[in-house]
ZAMARGU-4260 file (C-alpha; in steps of 0.2 Angstrom, whole numbers, plus 5000, padded with zeros to 4 digits):
<rodrens>
0) 5068/5034/5140 | 5057/5047/5148 | 5051/5063/5139 | 5063/5077/5138 | 5059/5096/5135
5) 5047/5097/5120 | 5050/5110/5105 | 5032/5106/5100 | 5017/5113/5108 | 5009/5096/5110
10) 4993/5103/5117 | 4990/5114/5102 | 4995/5099/5091 | 4983/5088/5099 | 4969/5101/5099
15) 4971/5104/5080 | 4975/5086/5074 | 4963/5076/5085 | 4949/5087/5078 | 4955/5083/5060
20) 4955/5065/5064 | 4937/5065/5070 | 4932/5074/5054 | 4942/5060/5045 | 4933/5047/5054
25) 4916/5053/5049 | 4922/5052/5031 | 4929/5034/5034 | 4914/5027/5041 | 4902/5035/5028
30) 4915/5030/5014 | 4914/5048/5007 | 4927/5058/4998 | 4941/5064/5010 | 4959/5069/5006
35) 4971/5080/5016 | 4985/5080/5003 | 4982/5087/4986 | 4986/5075/4971 | 4988/5090/4960
40) 5007/5092/4957 | 5005/5111/4954 | 4994/5115/4969 | 5001/5131/4978 | 5002/5121/4994
45) 5018/5113/4986 | 5026/5130/4983 | 5027/5143/4969 | 5038/5131/4958 | 5033/5114/4965
50) 5043/5104/4952 | 5058/5115/4953 | 5058/5116/4972 | 5055/5097/4973 | 5070/5093/4962
55) 5081/5105/4971 | 5076/5097/4988 | 5079/5079/4980 | 5096/5084/4973 | 5101/5091/4990
60) 5095/5075/4999 | 5106/5065/4988 | 5121/5077/4991 | 5120/5078/5010 | 5112/5062/5014
65) 5099/5059/5028 | 5099/5065/5046 | 5095/5048/5054 | 5097/5044/5072 | 5102/5026/5073
70) 5108/5015/5087 | 5125/5007/5087 | 5129/5012/5069 | 5144/5005/5060 | 5146/5003/5041
75) 5135/5010/5027 | 5123/5002/5015 | 5122/5009/4997 | 5118/5001/4980 | 5101/5008/4975
80) 5101/5010/4956 | 5088/5021/4947 | 5079/5013/4933 | 5081/5030/4924 | 5100/5030/4925
85) 5102/5043/4939 | 5117/5040/4950 | 5109/5038/4967 | 5124/5043/4977 | 5117/5040/4994
90) 5120/5028/5008 | 5112/5023/5025 | 5118/5017/5042 | 5120/4998/5044 | 5114/4992/5060
95) 5113/4975/5068 | 5095/4969/5070 | 5098/4966/5089 | 5103/4984/5091 | 5087/4991/5082
100) 5076/4980/5093 | 5085/4985/5109 | 5083/5003/5105 | 5064/5001/5100 | 5061/4991/5116
105) 5069/5005/5127 | 5058/5018/5118 | 5042/5008/5121 | 5037/5013/5139 | 5037/5032/5135
110) 5029/5030/5119 | 5015/5020/5127 | 5013/5032/5141 | 5010/5046/5129 | 4992/5040/5126
115) 4981/5039/5110 | 4978/5057/5107 | 4997/5062/5108 | 5003/5048/5098 | 4989/5051/5084
120) 4993/5069/5084 | 5011/5066/5081 | 5008/5054/5068 | 4997/5067/5058 | 5011/5079/5061
125) 5023/5067/5053 | 5012/5065/5038 | 5009/5083/5036 | 5028/5086/5036 | 5030/5073/5023
130) 5016/5081/5013 | 5026/5097/5012 | 5040/5087/5004 | 5028/5077/4993 | 5038/5081/4977
135) 5054/5076/4985 | 5046/5060/4991 | 5039/5057/4974 | 5056/5059/4965 | 5063/5046/4978
140) 5049/5034/4973 | 5051/5038/4954 | 5070/5035/4954 | 5070/5019/4965 | 5054/5010/4959
145) 5053/5016/4941 | 5035/5023/4942 | 5031/5037/4930 | 5035/5054/4936 | 5017/5060/4940
150) 5011/5043/4946 | 5026/5043/4958 | 5021/5060/4965 | 5003/5055/4967 | 5004/5037/4973
155) 5020/5039/4982 | 5016/5056/4990 | 4998/5062/4993 | 4989/5045/4990 | 5001/5036/5001
160) 4999/5050/5014 | 4980/5049/5014 | 4982/5030/5016 | 4993/5033/5031 | 4981/5046/5038
165) 4967/5033/5036 | 4976/5021/5047 | 4979/5034/5060 | 4960/5038/5059 | 4955/5020/5062
170) 4968/5018/5075 | 4963/5033/5085 | 4944/5029/5084 | 4947/5011/5090 | 4958/5017/5105
175) 4946/5030/5110 | 4929/5022/5107 | 4928/5016/5126 | 4930/5028/5141 | 4947/5028/5148
180) 4941/5030/5166 | 4925/5025/5174 | 4917/5025/5191 | 4907/5008/5192 | 4894/5006/5205
185) 4884/4990/5208 | 4867/4995/5217 | 4863/4987/5234 | 4861/4990/5252 | 4880/4992/5253
190) 4884/4998/5235 | 4900/4992/5228 | 4910/5006/5220 | 4926/5004/5210 | 4937/5016/5200
195) 4942/5008/5184 | 4955/5014/5171 | 4957/5006/5154 | 4974/5007/5147 | 4978/5005/5128
200) 4993/4993/5129 | 5003/4991/5112 | 5008/4973/5108 | 5027/4977/5107 | 5039/4981/5094
205) 5033/4981/5076 | 5043/4978/5060 | 5037/4985/5043 | 5045/4976/5027 | 5044/4987/5012
210) 5040/4982/4994 | 5050/4986/4979 | 5036/4994/4968 | 5026/5005/4981 | 5037/5008/4996
215) 5026/5022/5003 | 5009/5018/4997 | 5010/5000/5004 | 5022/5005/5019 | 5014/5020/5027
220) 4997/5012/5032 | 5006/4999/5043 | 5019/5011/5049 | 5006/5023/5055 | 4994/5010/5062
225) 5008/5003/5073 | 5015/5020/5079 | 4997/5027/5083 | 4994/5011/5093 | 5010/5013/5103
230) 5021/5001/5095 | 5039/5007/5091 | 5043/5001/5073 | 5058/4996/5064 | 5056/5000/5045
235) 5065/4987/5034 | 5064/4994/5016 | 5067/4983/5000 | 5085/4985/4996 | 5081/4992/4979
240) 5069/5006/4986 | 5077/5012/5002 | 5076/5030/5000 | 5057/5033/5000 | 5055/5025/5017
245) 5072/5032/5024 | 5064/5049/5021 | 5049/5044/5031 | 5060/5038/5045 | 5070/5055/5044
250) 5054/5065/5046 | 5046/5054/5059 | 5062/5055/5070 | 5062/5074/5068 | 5045/5075/5075
255) 5048/5063/5089 | 5064/5072/5094 | 5055/5089/5094 | 5041/5082/5104 | 5053/5075/5118
260) 5053/5057/5113 | 5067/5045/5108 | 5069/5045/5090 | 5071/5026/5091 | 5053/5025/5091
265) 5056/5024/5073 | 5072/5017/5065 | 5078/5011/5048 | 5085/4993/5044 | 5093/4996/5028
270) 5102/4981/5020 | 5111/4977/5004 | 5103/4965/4992 | 5103/4946/4998 | 5108/4951/5016
275) 5092/4943/5023 | 5090/4953/5039 | 5071/4952/5039 | 5071/4934/5045 | 5082/4939/5060
280) 5071/4954/5064 | 5053/4946/5063 | 5057/4930/5073 | 5064/4939/5088 | 5052/4937/5102
285) 5051/4956/5106 | 5043/4958/5089 | 5024/4957/5090 | 5018/4966/5074 | 5024/4963/5056
290) 5018/4971/5040 | 5023/4964/5023 | 5020/4967/5005 | 5028/4955/4992 | 5030/4938/4986
295) 5018/4924/4991 | 5033/4913/4996 | 5040/4925/5009 | 5023/4931/5015 | 5018/4913/5019
300) 5035/4910/5028 | 5031/4925/5039 | 5014/4919/5043 | 5021/4902/5049 | 5038/4907/5057
305) 5034/4924/5065 | 5021/4915/5075 | 5024/4926/5090 | 5018/4942/5080 | 5002/4948/5072
310) 5007/4947/5054 | 4998/4957/5041 | 5003/4952/5023 | 4999/4956/5005 | 5005/4943/4993
315) 5003/4938/4975 | 4986/4935/4966 | 4978/4934/4949 | 4967/4948/4945 | 4953/4945/4933
320) 4941/4954/4921 | 4925/4947/4914 | 4919/4953/4897 | 4901/4950/4894 | 4896/4965/4884
325) 4896/4984/4885 | 4886/4999/4880 | 4902/5009/4878 | 4915/4998/4868 | 4927/5012/4865
330) 4928/5018/4883 | 4929/5000/4889 | 4944/4996/4878 | 4953/5013/4882 | 4950/5009/4901
335) 4957/4992/4899 | 4972/4997/4890 | 4976/5010/4903 | 4974/4997/4917 | 4986/4985/4908
340) 4999/4998/4904 | 5000/5008/4920 | 5017/5006/4927 | 5021/4992/4915 | 5009/4981/4925
345) 5020/4981/4940 | 5005/4984/4952 | 4996/4971/4963 | 4980/4977/4956 | 4984/4975/4937
350) 4972/4963/4928 | 4980/4948/4921 | 4966/4936/4915 | 4953/4943/4904 | 4939/4930/4902
355) 4926/4931/4888 | 4915/4919/4878 | 4924/4911/4863 | 4909/4917/4852 | 4912/4935/4857
360) 4902/4949/4866 | 4888/4961/4861 | 4892/4979/4862 | 4885/4996/4857 | 4895/4994/4841
365) 4887/4977/4837 | 4893/4960/4840 | 4912/4958/4842 | 4920/4941/4840 | 4934/4935/4851
370) 4947/4939/4838 | 4939/4957/4836 | 4940/4960/4854 | 4959/4955/4854 | 4961/4967/4839
375) 4952/4981/4849 | 4963/4978/4864 | 4979/4979/4854 | 4972/4995/4845 | 4968/5004/4861
380) 4986/5000/4868 | 4993/5007/4852 | 4983/5023/4854 | 4987/5025/4872 | 5006/5022/4871
385) 5011/5031/4855 | 5021/5041/4853 | 5035/5036/4865 | 5035/5053/4874 | 5017/5050/4879
390) 5019/5031/4882 | 5033/5032/4894 | 5023/5043/4906 | 5011/5029/4908 | 5023/5014/4907
395) 5037/5020/4918 | 5052/5009/4919 | 5056/4991/4923 | 5069/4989/4937 | 5068/4971/4939
400) 5077/4961/4925 | 5067/4945/4929 | 5051/4954/4922 | 5060/4956/4905 | 5065/4938/4906
405) 5047/4933/4910 | 5040/4942/4895 | 5052/4932/4884 | 5047/4915/4893 | 5028/4917/4892
410) 5027/4923/4874 | 5025/4905/4868 | 5010/4901/4879 | 4997/4908/4868 | 4993/4917/4852
415) 5000/4934/4852 | 4987/4948/4852 | 4998/4962/4857 | 5017/4960/4856 | 5028/4967/4870
420) 5039/4980/4862 | 5054/4989/4869 | 5052/5008/4870 | 5066/5020/4871 | 5063/5033/4884
425) 5066/5050/4877 | 5074/5057/4893 | 5082/5042/4900 | 5090/5031/4887 | 5096/5018/4900
430) 5078/5015/4906 | 5070/4998/4902 | 5053/5001/4895 | 5041/4988/4888 | 5023/4988/4882
435) 5011/4975/4888 | 5011/4957/4881 | 4993/4951/4878 | 4991/4932/4873 | 4975/4923/4868
440) 4972/4906/4876 | 4958/4894/4879 | 4951/4892/4896 | 4958/4874/4896 | 4976/4882/4895
445) 4977/4884/4914 | 4996/4883/4913 | 4996/4900/4905 | 4985/4911/4916 | 4983/4901/4932
450) 4997/4909/4942 | 5003/4927/4944 | 5015/4933/4930 | 5021/4949/4938 | 5023/4963/4925
455) 5015/4969/4908 | 5008/4952/4904 | 4989/4948/4901 | 4979/4934/4894 | 4963/4934/4884
460) 4955/4918/4890 | 4941/4910/4879 | 4927/4902/4888 | 4911/4893/4884 | 4900/4907/4891
465) 4899/4921/4904 | 4893/4909/4917 | 4909/4899/4913 | 4919/4914/4915 | 4912/4918/4932
470) 4915/4901/4938 | 4933/4901/4933 | 4935/4918/4942 | 4927/4911/4958 | 4939/4896/4957
475) 4954/4906/4953 | 4952/4919/4967 | 4948/4906/4980 | 4964/4896/4975 | 4976/4910/4970
480) 4969/4926/4977 | 4966/4943/4969 | 4965/4961/4974 | 4954/4967/4960 | 4940/4960/4949
485) 4931/4969/4935 | 4916/4965/4925 | 4909/4973/4909 | 4891/4969/4905 | 4874/4975/4899
490) 4864/4964/4910 | 4858/4966/4928 | 4858/4947/4930 | 4876/4946/4926 | 4880/4960/4939
495) 4870/4950/4952 | 4879/4934/4947 | 4896/4943/4948 | 4892/4950/4965 | 4889/4933/4972
500) 4905/4927/4965 | 4914/4942/4973 | 4906/4938/4990 | 4910/4919/4988 | 4928/4922/4984
505) 4931/4938/4995 | 4936/4950/4982 | 4929/4967/4978 | 4922/4970/4960 | 4921/4985/4949
510) 4907/4986/4935 | 4908/4994/4918 | 4923/5006/4921 | 4924/5016/4905 | 4930/5033/4910
515) 4943/5040/4922 | 4942/5027/4936 | 4952/5011/4934 | 4951/4994/4941 | 4969/4995/4948
520) 4966/5012/4957 | 4958/5014/4974 | 4954/5030/4985 | 4958/5031/5003 | 4943/5033/5015
525) 4931/5026/5002 | 4939/5011/4994 | 4946/4996/5004 | 4962/4989/4996 | 4961/4970/4997
530) 4948/4961/5008 | 4959/4950/5019 | 4947/4936/5013 | 4957/4927/4999 | 4975/4921/4998
535) 4981/4937/4990 | 4980/4946/5007 | 4976/4943/5025 | 4972/4961/5029 | 4963/4976/5021
540) 4970/4993/5019 | 4962/5001/5029 | 4949/4994/5040 | 4946/4991/5059 | 4954/4974/5058
545) 4970/4982/5052 | 4972/4992/5068 | 4964/4983/5082 | 4976/4968/5083 | 4990/4980/5086
550) 4985/4984/5104 | 4976/4977/5119 | 4965/4985/5133 | 4972/4982/5150 | 4962/4987/5165
555) 4967/4993/5182 | 4953/4995/5196 | 4952/4999/5214 | 4939/5003/5227 | 4933/5021/5226
560) 4938/5032/5241 | 4926/5031/5255 | 4919/5048/5258 | 4915/5055/5275 | 4899/5049/5282
565) 4899/5033/5272
</rodrens>
């Protein structure tokens, strides 16, 4: 499809947004603070009554449905269930995978021809329009994933949008690093002169497979990286969390249409549970890029079977904490309790294995035995999560019944340090809310802690020494993978050893977090999420490797015109 008349002043958009991207690139390469979208829910940028206006917009979306332009639509897909009991009375067009891929393929030539500046500027415009609807987007994440309300706003809205912007920033920088045109002259008696053009050529159609727990935070980087580099994309959400990514598609299609492009540069592949259309999508020879966050089993299947595509995966892992000592015991235990509790442990960054010597650790409060450490962890959890009105704003809700079953299954694997208790949500009696289960085990009890147990489950693992703890972490990360690794110590020697472990195993490490920064949170433009260097993920959000594999440079060249007298 060729471009039609544009309702957007594209030149103005490029002028403004490309300048913003250059500023963002400076922050990205310097790894300094940069944020385009405010994480403060009451920021005036979100209106005079942000919560009320966001709720009204969300209610209106549920009532009217979404304005999606989908090829060859037939039936409808419905069935999302809010963990908080709200009736999500919304459905989406059901489209055959082949029709989505046909439409994306047809849209590719014009989108490729738009060039890096136009594509990147339109991506920023999509993100900005989503930013204006951040409260509505946050409610969509809240009512599908079960994230706590404020967390859903922040992680599902501004933090996700900043990650998407980071991907556009890196993509634009990579595509424009080299000159697009050059006159090449080889000296000599008869100089050779060529005119050369270097085209950014997208790989082809992309597919983004969304995850259940963080649909926008994990989804937007891949979506934006593919779009900015010229690859039309089919967005395939998890059947339980369609709405957040459907809103992304609706906004993206609106920008594309106003800019004179086919809306089918971005389409939605909604499916009912157990339909399994992802395999049909990703193995089609037209699909050249795949982004996925989810189970190890399906991630590994993708890496083997979608062999015609560049596949970016984030899978399961076992995140670890090593306790060697601390100069701020109270802060350490409070920080650890929050990390274990946030969103009921349903984060790929939540710590699971907490290693410490069997004879305890030295702290500013004196020596604490292994048993006393367990008591302090349990006490910090109680302080954080009581009363229920406060606790549910940290824990959120559990939408996957298998997590509750897992809590019951693993309870016998160790000595109970903190029991997982059911909590009644004051505002949503139907919500399933559980506090973390913490078990004490010995390092030899590998059956307990040596695999990811997704949900609010953690193990205090007794070791022979801190050296032993670090060796166990190195082995565990190399075999099982990890996104996060934390260490608490009073010794520079231990920090040096832990850094060597991190480099060997390919996992980022945080030291001595005792205040309002937590091991399971990262900041766009400064922190890399995952390294791509261990089995938990083959890519990092967001570095250059995440974007450069989505396009090629194709050169055209010809003799320069011969001027009169030559």
